[in-house]
MMTF fields as JSON, N, C-alpha, C and O atoms, coordinates in Angstrom:
{
  "mmtfVersion": "1.0.0",
  "mmtfProducer": "UNKNOWN",
  "numBonds": 283,
  "numAtoms": 284,
  "numGroups": 71,
  "numChains": 1,
  "numModels": 1,
  "chainsPerModel": [1],
  "groupsPerChain": [71],
  "chainIdList": ["A"],
  "bondAtomList": [4, 2, 8, 6, 12, 10, 16, 14, 20, 18, 24, 22, 28, 26, 32, 30, 36, 34, 40, 38, 44, 42, 48, 46, 52, 50, 56, 54, 60, 58, 64, 62, 68, 66, 72, 70, 76, 74, 80, 78, 84, 82, 88, 86, 92, 90, 96, 94, 100, 98, 104, 102, 108, 106, 112, 110, 116, 114, 120, 118, 124, 122, 128, 126, 132, 130, 136, 134, 140, 138, 144, 142, 148, 146, 152, 150, 156, 154, 160, 158, 164, 162, 168, 166, 172, 170, 176, 174, 180, 178, 184, 182, 188, 186, 192, 190, 196, 194, 200, 198, 204, 202, 208, 206, 212, 210, 216, 214, 220, 218, 224, 222, 228, 226, 232, 230, 236, 234, 240, 238, 244, 242, 248, 246, 252, 250, 256, 254, 260, 258, 264, 262, 268, 266, 272, 270, 276, 274, 280, 278],
  "bondOrderList": [1, 1, 1, 1, 1, 1, 1, 1, 1, 1, 1, 1, 1, 1, 1, 1, 1, 1, 1, 1, 1, 1, 1, 1, 1, 1, 1, 1, 1, 1, 1, 1, 1, 1, 1, 1, 1, 1, 1, 1, 1, 1, 1, 1, 1, 1, 1, 1, 1, 1, 1, 1, 1, 1, 1, 1, 1, 1, 1, 1, 1, 1, 1, 1, 1, 1, 1, 1, 1, 1],
  "groupList": [{"groupName": "UNK", "atomNameList": ["N", "CA", "C", "O"], "elementList": ["N", "C", "C", "O"], "formalChargeList": [0, 0, 0, 0], "bondAtomList": [1, 0, 2, 1, 3, 2], "bondOrderList": [1, 1, 2], "singleLetterCode": "X", "chemCompType": "L-PEPTIDE LINKING"}],
  "groupTypeList": [0, 0, 0, 0, 0, 0, 0, 0, 0, 0, 0, 0, 0, 0, 0, 0, 0, 0, 0, 0, 0, 0, 0, 0, 0, 0, 0, 0, 0, 0, 0, 0, 0, 0, 0, 0, 0, 0, 0, 0, 0, 0, 0, 0, 0, 0, 0, 0, 0, 0, 0, 0, 0, 0, 0, 0, 0, 0, 0, 0, 0, 0, 0, 0, 0, 0, 0, 0, 0, 0, 0],
  "groupIdList": [1, 2, 3, 4, 5, 6, 7, 8, 9, 10, 11, 12, 13, 14, 15, 16, 17, 18, 19, 20, 21, 22, 23, 24, 25, 26, 27, 28, 29, 30, 31, 32, 33, 34, 35, 36, 37, 38, 39, 40, 41, 42, 43, 44, 45, 46, 47, 48, 49, 50, 51, 52, 53, 54, 55, 56, 57, 58, 59, 60, 61, 62, 63, 64, 65, 66, 67, 68, 69, 70, 71],
  "secStructList": [7, 2, 2, 2, 2, 2, 2, 7, 1, 7, 2, 2, 2, 2, 2, 2, 2, 2, 2, 2, 2, 2, 6, 2, 2, 2, 2, 2, 2, 2, 2, 2, 7, 1, 7, 7, 1, 2, 2, 2, 2, 2, 2, 2, 2, 2, 2, 2, 2, 2, 2, 2, 2, 6, 6, 6, 1, 1, 7, 2, 2, 2, 2, 2, 2, 2, 2, 2, 2, 2, 7],
  "xCoordList": [-33.37, -33.842, -32.912, -32.631, -32.443, -31.545, -30.232, -29.643, -29.758, -28.503, -28.689, -27.743, -29.875, -30.11, -30.295, -30.017, -30.752, -31.073, -29.877, -29.859, -28.872, -27.826, -26.975, -26.831, -26.42, -25.547, -25.809, -24.902, -27.037, -27.434, -26.9, -26.169, -27.276, -26.769, -27.227, -26.628, -28.248, -28.694, -29.892, -30.476, -30.257, -31.36, -32.701, -33.548, -32.907, -34.174, -34.336, -35.422, -33.273, -33.328, -33.503, -34.265, -32.794, -32.948, -34.37, -34.942, -34.946, -36.306, -37.3, -38.232, -37.106, -37.984, -37.902, -38.929, -36.695, -36.515, -37.119, -37.725, -36.961, -37.532, -39.055, -39.694, -39.639, -41.084, -41.604, -42.655, -40.872, -41.274, -41.243, -42.155, -40.209, -40.1, -41.16, -41.618, -41.55, -42.567, -43.925, -44.724, -44.187, -45.472, -45.266, -45.914, -44.365, -43.964, -45.125, -45.203, -46.023, -47.158, -48.026, -48.449, -48.293, -49.111, -48.379, -49.001, -47.076, -46.29, -46.319, -46.547, -46.089, -46.105, -47.495, -47.609, -48.544, -49.91, -50.224, -50.852, -49.791, -50.041, -49.341, -49.831, -48.203, -47.446, -47.815, -47.522, -48.444, -48.688, -50.155, -50.434, -51.099, -52.509, -53.022, -52.536, -54.005, -54.501, -55.556, -55.912, -56.057, -57.076, -56.511, -55.533, -57.155, -56.697, -57.875, -58.993, -57.63, -58.665, -58.507, -58.947, -57.883, -57.635, -58.894, -58.932, -59.936, -61.188, -61.828, -62.32, -61.822, -62.4, -61.601, -62.18, -60.287, -59.443, -59.688, -59.658, -59.929, -60.212, -61.502, -61.558, -62.548, -63.823, -63.675, -64.219, -62.95, -62.719, -61.982, -62.319, -60.981, -60.216, -61.108, -61.001, -61.989, -62.89, -63.842, -64.072, -64.397, -65.323, -64.608, -65.158, -63.398, -62.642, -62.326, -62.35, -62.029, -61.735, -62.975, -62.877, -64.131, -65.368, -65.653, -66.071, -65.428, -65.656, -64.741, -65.178, -63.471, -62.549, -62.966, -62.864, -63.438, -63.869, -65.074, -65.234, -65.918, -67.154, -67.017, -68.02, -65.829, -65.647, -66.288, -65.974, -67.189, -67.828, -69.068, -69.7, -69.436, -70.601, -71.752, -71.545, -72.949, -74.195, -74.129, -73.653, -74.6, -74.651, -74.52, -74.047, -74.953, -74.794, -75.605, -75.172, -76.787, -77.635, -76.932, -76.962, -76.305, -75.592, -74.372, -74.082, -73.666, -72.519, -72.973, -72.326, -74.071, -74.598, -74.936, -74.609, -75.585, -75.94, -74.697, -74.66, -73.685, -72.464, -71.733, -71.196, -71.712, -71.041, -71.795, -71.172, -73.12, -73.894, -73.763, -73.737, -73.68, -73.538, -72.136, -71.949, -71.152, -69.764, -69.483, -68.534, -70.288, -70.04, -70.337, -70.171],
  "yCoordList": [114.498, 113.218, 112.1, 111.161, 112.219, 111.18, 111.149, 110.081, 112.302, 112.35, 111.826, 111.301, 111.955, 111.532, 110.031, 109.463, 109.383, 107.964, 107.041, 106.267, 107.06, 106.032, 106.149, 105.174, 107.306, 107.464, 108.835, 109.657, 109.061, 110.36, 110.613, 109.795, 111.768, 112.168, 111.284, 111.327, 110.504, 109.623, 108.806, 109.053, 107.826, 106.945, 107.675, 107.296, 108.702, 109.427, 110.162, 110.159, 110.787, 111.522, 110.549, 110.814, 109.419, 108.405, 107.88, 107.715, 107.617, 107.105, 108.134, 107.779, 109.397, 110.457, 110.568, 110.662, 110.556, 110.663, 109.461, 109.614, 108.288, 107.087, 107.171, 106.806, 107.651, 107.803, 108.809, 108.597, 109.909, 110.899, 110.307, 110.537, 109.555, 108.969, 107.902, 107.747, 107.172, 106.138, 106.745, 106.123, 107.957, 108.602, 109.938, 110.932, 109.948, 111.178, 111.857, 113.086, 111.089, 111.698, 112.521, 113.623, 112.006, 112.731, 113.972, 115.013, 113.872, 115.019, 116.135, 117.297, 115.783, 116.785, 117.399, 118.614, 116.602, 117.12, 118.066, 119.106, 117.707, 118.556, 119.892, 120.883, 119.929, 121.174, 122.013, 123.209, 121.434, 122.177, 122.505, 123.488, 121.727, 121.989, 123.148, 123.392, 123.855, 125.049, 124.75, 125.642, 123.534, 123.21, 122.235, 121.532, 122.213, 121.314, 120.869, 121.357, 119.969, 119.482, 120.121, 119.563, 121.286, 121.964, 122.29, 122.128, 122.752, 123.101, 121.866, 121.919, 120.775, 119.531, 119.057, 118.644, 119.114, 118.707, 119.597, 119.121, 120.884, 121.799, 121.447, 121.448, 121.142, 120.747, 119.43, 119.271, 118.496, 117.21, 117.403, 116.773, 118.273, 118.546, 119.168, 118.82, 120.09, 120.75, 119.737, 119.772, 118.832, 117.827, 116.888, 116.527, 116.494, 115.605, 116.295, 115.657, 117.602, 118.341, 118.381, 118.162, 118.66, 118.688, 117.313, 117.2, 116.274, 114.904, 114.572, 113.948, 114.992, 114.744, 115.514, 114.992, 116.753, 117.551, 116.925, 117.065, 116.239, 115.685, 114.231, 113.601, 113.695, 112.284, 111.97, 112.606, 110.984, 110.545, 111.335, 111.019, 112.342, 113.161, 112.828, 112.539, 112.875, 112.78, 111.747, 110.632, 112.11, 111.149, 111.831, 112.963, 111.111, 111.592, 112.857, 113.725, 112.967, 114.143, 115.435, 116.409, 115.454, 116.656, 116.915, 118.062, 115.864, 116.027, 116.625, 117.53, 116.13, 116.646, 118.132, 118.91, 118.527, 119.933, 120.809, 121.89, 120.349, 121.148, 121.285, 122.349, 120.209, 120.264, 121.227, 122.031, 121.162, 122.039, 123.503, 124.39, 123.764, 125.137, 125.689, 126.901, 124.798, 125.243, 125.626, 126.36, 125.14, 125.383, 126.778, 127.11],
  "zCoordList": [-89.971, -89.491, -89.951, -89.207, -91.183, -91.685, -90.922, -90.757, -90.452, -89.692, -88.276, -87.687, -87.724, -86.346, -86.222, -85.166, -87.268, -87.147, -86.998, -86.041, -87.872, -87.761, -86.499, -85.762, -86.247, -85.077, -84.469, -84.336, -84.111, -83.582, -82.19, -81.633, -81.627, -80.323, -79.167, -78.092, -79.358, -78.282, -78.715, -79.769, -77.893, -78.269, -78.362, -79.171, -77.56, -77.599, -78.927, -79.508, -79.406, -80.672, -81.832, -82.762, -81.774, -82.829, -82.865, -83.942, -81.706, -81.634, -82.173, -82.896, -81.826, -82.318, -83.841, -84.513, -84.382, -85.835, -86.552, -87.612, -85.994, -86.595, -86.603, -87.59, -85.501, -85.429, -86.441, -87.047, -86.63, -87.631, -89.032, -89.828, -89.332, -90.659, -90.913, -92.044, -89.883, -90.057, -90.406, -91.107, -89.92, -90.174, -90.881, -90.554, -91.846, -92.515, -93.238, -93.247, -93.842, -94.546, -93.596, -93.948, -92.408, -91.438, -90.932, -90.72, -90.738, -90.275, -91.312, -90.976, -92.559, -93.631, -93.757, -93.92, -93.686, -93.789, -92.631, -92.826, -91.443, -90.28, -90.352, -89.81, -91.015, -91.111, -92.324, -92.344, -93.329, -94.557, -94.819, -95.505, -94.305, -94.582, -93.741, -92.637, -94.272, -93.6, -92.533, -91.763, -92.472, -91.48, -90.453, -90.708, -89.281, -88.232, -87.375, -87.544, -86.482, -85.576, -84.202, -83.197, -84.163, -82.89, -82.122, -80.903, -82.815, -82.128, -81.505, -80.378, -82.224, -81.701, -80.49, -79.486, -80.581, -79.45, -78.234, -77.099, -78.469, -77.363, -76.655, -75.425, -77.424, -76.809, -76.06, -74.967, -76.638, -75.99, -74.665, -73.663, -74.667, -73.455, -72.38, -71.204, -72.784, -71.833, -71.201, -69.992, -72.015, -71.494, -70.53, -69.49, -70.868, -69.972, -68.655, -67.602, -68.699, -67.472, -66.573, -65.366, -67.161, -66.382, -65.795, -64.643, -66.58, -66.112, -64.924, -63.957, -65.001, -63.883, -62.639, -61.529, -62.807, -61.666, -60.974, -59.761, -61.728, -61.189, -60.746, -60.41, -60.737, -60.401, -59.054, -58.048, -59.039, -57.808, -57.431, -56.424, -58.196, -57.879, -58.83, -60.008, -58.292, -59.047, -60.159, -59.948, -61.329, -62.42, -63.758, -63.866, -64.777, -66.136, -66.401, -67.159, -65.778, -66.032, -65.637, -66.388, -64.476, -64.046, -64.925, -65.265, -65.289, -66.191, -67.519, -68.046, -68.058, -69.321, -69.21, -70.106, -68.123, -67.926, -67.846, -68.432, -67.127, -66.986, -68.316, -68.624, -69.107, -70.424, -71.329, -72.022, -71.337, -72.203, -71.78, -72.634, -70.48, -70.02, -70.234, -70.334, -70.305, -70.499, -71.952, -72.227, -72.864, -74.291, -74.722, -75.895]
}
């Protein structure tokens, strides 16, 4: 990361390295801790997919039933 920042291969790589360094504690924690929020993100993604599929149909009651049945 230190080599990419001053005169790296391009602006995209420099920007990526700078972003990693700005949030280095979170990056290190994400790579070293044994737990993650992957399961929560998966459920969130599933609910959003169902919501997109139902756009313009019925109402909240049907959406709630579909989310509960999908779990």
